[in-house]
C-alpha positions as a LaTeX table, in Angstrom:
\begin{tabular}{lrrr}
\hline
Residue & $x$ (\AA) & $y$ (\AA) & $z$ (\AA) \\
\hline
Met1 & $-86.19$ & $-63.60$ & $-38.25$ \\
Ala2 & $-84.05$ & $-65.01$ & $-41.05$ \\
Leu3 & $-85.93$ & $-65.61$ & $-44.28$ \\
Ser4 & $-85.14$ & $-68.31$ & $-46.83$ \\
Ala5 & $-84.02$ & $-67.25$ & $-50.30$ \\
Leu6 & $-87.48$ & $-68.06$ & $-51.66$ \\
Asp7 & $-89.13$ & $-65.99$ & $-48.92$ \\
Leu8 & $-86.78$ & $-63.07$ & $-49.65$ \\
Ile9 & $-87.71$ & $-63.13$ & $-53.32$ \\
Gln10 & $-91.39$ & $-63.17$ & $-52.47$ \\
Ala11 & $-91.02$ & $-60.39$ & $-49.86$ \\
Val12 & $-89.24$ & $-58.10$ & $-52.32$ \\
Arg13 & $-91.85$ & $-58.79$ & $-55.00$ \\
Glu14 & $-94.66$ & $-58.05$ & $-52.52$ \\
Arg15 & $-93.06$ & $-54.64$ & $-51.93$ \\
Gly16 & $-93.15$ & $-53.96$ & $-55.68$ \\
Gly17 & $-89.53$ & $-54.86$ & $-56.37$ \\
Arg18 & $-87.97$ & $-57.06$ & $-58.98$ \\
Phe19 & $-84.60$ & $-58.72$ & $-59.04$ \\
Leu20 & $-82.10$ & $-57.85$ & $-61.75$ \\
Leu21 & $-79.57$ & $-60.52$ & $-62.61$ \\
Asp22 & $-76.43$ & $-59.98$ & $-64.67$ \\
Gly23 & $-74.22$ & $-63.03$ & $-64.38$ \\
Glu24 & $-73.21$ & $-63.06$ & $-60.72$ \\
Lys25 & $-74.36$ & $-59.46$ & $-60.12$ \\
Leu26 & $-77.67$ & $-59.21$ & $-58.29$ \\
Gly27 & $-79.69$ & $-56.02$ & $-57.98$ \\
Val28 & $-83.19$ & $-54.96$ & $-57.00$ \\
Ser29 & $-85.32$ & $-52.27$ & $-58.59$ \\
Pro30 & $-86.46$ & $-50.13$ & $-56.93$ \\
Arg31 & $-83.85$ & $-50.41$ & $-54.18$ \\
Ser32 & $-86.37$ & $-49.33$ & $-51.55$ \\
Ala33 & $-88.17$ & $-52.69$ & $-52.00$ \\
Ala34 & $-85.08$ & $-54.51$ & $-50.72$ \\
Glu35 & $-83.91$ & $-52.14$ & $-47.98$ \\
Pro36 & $-85.45$ & $-54.05$ & $-45.04$ \\
Phe37 & $-83.86$ & $-57.26$ & $-46.32$ \\
Ala38 & $-80.50$ & $-55.95$ & $-47.62$ \\
Glu39 & $-78.29$ & $-57.92$ & $-45.23$ \\
Gln40 & $-80.24$ & $-61.16$ & $-45.69$ \\
Ile41 & $-80.13$ & $-60.72$ & $-49.47$ \\
Arg42 & $-76.34$ & $-60.35$ & $-49.33$ \\
Glu43 & $-76.06$ & $-63.48$ & $-47.19$ \\
Ser44 & $-78.39$ & $-65.48$ & $-49.47$ \\
Lys45 & $-77.12$ & $-64.09$ & $-52.79$ \\
Arg46 & $-75.98$ & $-67.46$ & $-54.16$ \\
Glu47 & $-79.30$ & $-69.17$ & $-53.35$ \\
Ile48 & $-81.31$ & $-66.25$ & $-54.76$ \\
Ile49 & $-79.36$ & $-66.36$ & $-58.02$ \\
Ala50 & $-79.93$ & $-70.14$ & $-58.25$ \\
Leu51 & $-83.67$ & $-69.64$ & $-57.75$ \\
Leu52 & $-83.87$ & $-66.84$ & $-60.30$ \\
Asn53 & $-82.10$ & $-69.04$ & $-62.84$ \\
Leu54 & $-84.62$ & $-71.86$ & $-62.45$ \\
Arg55 & $-86.97$ & $-72.31$ & $-65.35$ \\
Leu56 & $-90.11$ & $-73.76$ & $-63.86$ \\
Pro57 & $-92.43$ & $-75.62$ & $-66.18$ \\
Thr58 & $-95.82$ & $-74.05$ & $-66.88$ \\
Gly59 & $-98.32$ & $-75.12$ & $-64.25$ \\
Val60 & $-95.67$ & $-75.73$ & $-61.59$ \\
Arg61 & $-95.10$ & $-73.51$ & $-58.53$ \\
Leu62 & $-92.05$ & $-73.59$ & $-56.33$ \\
Val63 & $-93.07$ & $-74.25$ & $-52.70$ \\
Lys64 & $-89.70$ & $-74.89$ & $-51.08$ \\
Tyr65 & $-86.14$ & $-74.61$ & $-52.29$ \\
Ala66 & $-83.54$ & $-75.93$ & $-49.87$ \\
Ala67 & $-81.14$ & $-77.70$ & $-52.22$ \\
Lys68 & $-79.08$ & $-80.26$ & $-50.37$ \\
Ala69 & $-75.33$ & $-80.34$ & $-50.71$ \\
Ala70 & $-73.99$ & $-83.11$ & $-52.92$ \\
Pro71 & $-73.65$ & $-86.03$ & $-52.78$ \\
Val72 & $-77.29$ & $-86.98$ & $-52.35$ \\
Gln73 & $-78.22$ & $-90.65$ & $-52.56$ \\
Leu74 & $-81.51$ & $-91.20$ & $-54.43$ \\
Ser75 & $-81.44$ & $-94.98$ & $-54.26$ \\
Pro76 & $-78.85$ & $-97.67$ & $-53.51$ \\
Cys77 & $-77.58$ & $-97.34$ & $-57.10$ \\
Ser78 & $-78.12$ & $-93.62$ & $-57.77$ \\
Val79 & $-76.18$ & $-90.68$ & $-56.35$ \\
Val80 & $-76.52$ & $-87.01$ & $-57.32$ \\
Thr81 & $-73.09$ & $-85.37$ & $-57.51$ \\
Asp82 & $-74.20$ & $-81.92$ & $-58.79$ \\
Thr83 & $-77.44$ & $-80.90$ & $-57.09$ \\
Glu84 & $-78.07$ & $-77.69$ & $-59.08$ \\
Lys85 & $-77.55$ & $-79.47$ & $-62.41$ \\
Phe86 & $-79.79$ & $-82.33$ & $-61.27$ \\
Ile87 & $-82.57$ & $-79.91$ & $-60.28$ \\
Gly88 & $-82.40$ & $-78.17$ & $-63.66$ \\
Ser89 & $-82.51$ & $-81.41$ & $-65.62$ \\
Thr90 & $-85.35$ & $-82.76$ & $-63.47$ \\
Phe91 & $-87.34$ & $-79.58$ & $-64.16$ \\
Arg92 & $-86.80$ & $-80.15$ & $-67.90$ \\
Gln93 & $-88.01$ & $-83.74$ & $-67.49$ \\
Leu94 & $-91.01$ & $-82.51$ & $-65.52$ \\
Asp95 & $-91.85$ & $-80.03$ & $-68.27$ \\
Ala96 & $-91.59$ & $-82.80$ & $-70.86$ \\
Arg97 & $-93.82$ & $-85.08$ & $-68.81$ \\
Leu98 & $-96.46$ & $-82.38$ & $-68.34$ \\
Thr99 & $-96.52$ & $-81.71$ & $-72.09$ \\
Gly100 & $-96.89$ & $-85.38$ & $-73.03$ \\
Lys101 & $-93.31$ & $-85.99$ & $-74.18$ \\
Asp102 & $-92.75$ & $-89.03$ & $-72.00$ \\
Trp103 & $-89.61$ & $-90.10$ & $-73.85$ \\
Ala104 & $-87.96$ & $-86.72$ & $-73.02$ \\
Ala105 & $-88.95$ & $-87.24$ & $-69.38$ \\
Gly106 & $-86.97$ & $-90.47$ & $-69.26$ \\
Asn107 & $-90.34$ & $-92.25$ & $-69.16$ \\
Phe108 & $-90.50$ & $-91.36$ & $-65.46$ \\
Pro109 & $-94.04$ & $-90.99$ & $-64.10$ \\
Leu110 & $-94.88$ & $-87.57$ & $-62.70$ \\
Ser111 & $-94.90$ & $-88.87$ & $-59.13$ \\
Thr112 & $-91.31$ & $-90.13$ & $-59.52$ \\
Leu113 & $-90.08$ & $-86.80$ & $-60.87$ \\
Leu114 & $-91.69$ & $-84.98$ & $-57.94$ \\
Ala115 & $-90.14$ & $-87.45$ & $-55.49$ \\
Arg116 & $-86.70$ & $-86.99$ & $-57.09$ \\
Leu117 & $-86.98$ & $-83.23$ & $-56.59$ \\
Glu118 & $-88.04$ & $-83.69$ & $-52.97$ \\
Ala119 & $-85.06$ & $-85.98$ & $-52.38$ \\
Val120 & $-82.69$ & $-83.10$ & $-53.18$ \\
Gly121 & $-84.65$ & $-80.51$ & $-51.17$ \\
Val122 & $-87.02$ & $-78.99$ & $-53.73$ \\
Glu123 & $-90.78$ & $-79.05$ & $-53.27$ \\
Val124 & $-93.17$ & $-77.96$ & $-56.00$ \\
Ala125 & $-96.93$ & $-77.82$ & $-56.38$ \\
Leu126 & $-98.93$ & $-78.47$ & $-59.51$ \\
Asp127 & $-101.69$ & $-76.11$ & $-60.59$ \\
Asp128 & $-103.57$ & $-79.25$ & $-61.67$ \\
Pro129 & $-102.92$ & $-81.84$ & $-58.95$ \\
Gly130 & $-105.01$ & $-84.39$ & $-60.85$ \\
Lys131 & $-102.06$ & $-84.87$ & $-63.21$ \\
Ala132 & $-100.13$ & $-86.53$ & $-60.39$ \\
Leu133 & $-102.48$ & $-89.50$ & $-60.63$ \\
Gln134 & $-101.42$ & $-90.29$ & $-64.18$ \\
\hline
\end{tabular}
């Protein structure tokens, strides 16, 4: 059964491993934690590196990461041309929104930021779901 990049990261961590990232070089310590998944890790290297580079805001958990290939149309007047860059900037806006810096979040409500992430293939969960009602 093929695992997603997120599932591979979680599986290695459950076996006591941790990923080591040096630019485009990806390693696992201890190696034994990755042995059952070695081929899948090689095939998903790019996605794993992208996930490891994400800086999730405090109180936000990554549920699904299946970034869509650009271009992605958000609305009739809005198209994402660099999905990875868009995801990173939306996470920064989400962090700003969760810390009360609405102006740095583009004054987007939390629900809009979550919907924008979903539109490009990223699903997150909030530790405090009540904030979504703001």
